[in-house]
N, C-alpha and C positions, 0 to 999 in steps of 0.2 A: 418425610421420606423424599429422597432425591429422585428426580426424573431419570429414567433409563435413557442413555445416549444411544441413538440409532446410528450405527457405523457402517459405512460402505468401504470396501477395499479394492483398489485398482493396482494390479501388479501382474506382469506376464510370466513371472518365475514361479512355477508350481510349488516348489519346496518352500520358498519364502512365503508364498501365499498361505500354504497350509500352516506354517509356523505362526503367522499372524492370527489366523483363525483360532488356533489352539490357545494363543495368548489371551484372547477374549472369552474363550469357552467357559472358563471358571469364574468369570466376573458377573456379578449380579447388577452391575452398573452399566454394562455395555451389551448391545444386541447387534449382531452382524445381520444386516438386512439385505446385502447384495455384494456381488463380486464382479469385477471386470478385468479384462486383460489387454485393453488398448485405450488410447485416448478417446476415440469415437465411442466405444462401449461405455466409457466412464460418463460421457455426456448423457447418453441415453439412460444410464442407470440413475443418474441424478434427476432427470426429467420424470422418470417413472416412479421412483421410490422416495424422492425428497429426503435423503438422510440428513441427520444433524451434522455429521462429519463425514468427509470422504478422505481416505488416506491414499495418496497417489505416488507412484514411482515415476521418476523422470525418464527412465530408459525404455518405457513401453513403446510399441509401435504407434505412429501418429505424432501429431504436433501437440505435445503435452502442455507446453506453455500457452498455446492458443486456447486449448481446452480449459485450462485454469481460468483464463480471462473470460471465456464464455460462461462457465459455471458462475463466476462472480457476478456477471452481468444479468444472467437469467434466473439464478437461484441464490440470491444474497443471503438466505437463511441457512444455507449449507456451508459450513466452514471447511476449508481445504488445508490439510496437513500433508506436506511433501515428506515422504519417508523413502530415502534413496541412498544408494551407494555411490551415486554420481556426485562427488563432493568437491565443491569449489566455492569460493566467495562469490564469483560471478553468477553461478547457477542459483545460489541462494537469493542474491539480489534480484535476479531475473524472475524467479518464482514469486517472490514477495511483491515485486512490481506488477506482476500479472494478476495477483489477487489472492495468493495463498497467505494464510496468517500463521502457519506453522512450518518449520523446516527442521527435520530430525534425520539423523544418520543411522543406517542399518547396522553399522559397527558399534553403535552405542548400546548400553544396557536397555533391555526392554522397558524398564521403568521410565526411560526418557520419552518413549512414544506415548505412554499413558499420561505422563505429565503434559506433553504437548496437547493432547486432546482436552484435558482439563483446562489448560490455559486458554486455548482458542474458544472453548465453550464459555469462558468468562469474558469473552470479547477483548482478549489481550493477545499480543503477538508472542510467539515462542520461536526461538532460534537455538539450535543445538549449542551447548556451552563451548564447543570447540571453535565456533565461529562468531559467537555472540557479539563480542566487542568490535570485531572487524566489520561485521555486517551492519551494526548500528552506526558505526562511524561512516560507512559507505552510504547509508540512507540519509544521514544528516548532511554529508557533503553534497550529495545529489540534490537534496531539497534546497540547500543554500545556493548551489549553482543555478538551479531552475528559477529561484526567486530573483536572483541577480539578472538572469537573462530576460525574464519577464519585465523587470524594472527598467531595463535599457530601452525596451520597445514602447516608450511613451509617445503619444501623438503630439502634434504641435501645440494644441490647446493645453494638454496636460503639462507639458514642459513650461508653458507660460504661467500656469497656475502655481507650479512648484517654484518658479522664479519669484513670484510674489510672496509665497509662503516663506521663502528664505529671507524676505525683508520684513517678516512678522506682520504682514497685512491681514486684516480681517476679511471675511467673506464679502462683506459689503464693499470694502475698498477694492477688492479684486474684481468684483462685478462692475464697479464704476470704471476701473482702469481698462478692462477688456470689453466694456460696453455690452455686457450680457446680464441676465437676471441673476439675482442672488440664489434663486432656486437652481439655476443651471450650474452655478459654482458648487453648490452642495452636491449635485449629481456627480460632477467630476471628482469631488473630494471622496465620495463613496467608492468610485472606480479606482482612484489612486490607492486608497487604503487596501482594497482587495488585491490589486496588482503587486503592491509592495509589501503585502502582509504586515501592514502597520495598523496600530490601534488608535492613533490620534495624529494630530497635525505635526507634532514634534517628531514622531517616528517616521512620518512621510518624508520630512526634510532629511533626516539621518539616512534613511534607506535610499533616497534619491542620490545623495552625495556618495554613498558607498557604491551604488551601481555605476555611477559615472566614473568613479575611480577605477572600478573593475573594467569598464569599457575602455578607458584610456590605457590601462595596462595591457589589454589585449590588442590594441591597435599599434 
C-alpha cells in the first residue's frame, strides 16, 4: 500500500484554490493538510505542518522565490512544486534555482499537476512539457558557464600544478619541482578536480585548457 502524500497549497486566488482542493478531494493518495495565501504564510505552514509537497503560485503577495529558497534550506524533506499562470522560461529557471523541483502551468490539464507531484516525490525534477527542453538546455548552459567561471579562478599554486600536469608529470615529480610535499600535491589535486568538475588527471588538463580558451575569448 502506497503512503498518502500530504499536500499543502499556497495560492491567493480563492477560485483556483478551491479548484485545487476539489482536485485532490476524490484522491485516496493525497491529503490536503493546509492552505496559505502568501509567501510568508507558506513558510509558516511548512514549519508547522511539514507537508510532503507544497504547491506554490508565483504571483502571491511576498517574495515567493526567497520563500522557496528558505523552504529548501530549512525543510529539505518538503518538495516544492510551482503551479502558476506566470509562465516564462526565466521564471521557471529562477524557481528551480531557488529550490523548487517541479514547475507546472495552470493552463495545462490537471493531470500534469498530479504527475508533477508523483515525479518530485520520486526525487526527480518535473518541468511542464511546454518548457521542458528549453529549461533543461538553460540549466545545462548555466552549469557549463558556472563550471568555466570557477575553473578560471585558479590560484597561483593550482596553475603551477596544472602546468606540470600538462607535461604528464607525476605527483612526486610535481612535489619535487615545486618544493612541496607529495601530500600537498594530492590536496591540490583534490581541489582542482572539485573546481573543474573533473574525475581524473586527464579531465583536469582538458577542463583547464577549455576554461583558458573561454577566458581568452572573453578578454
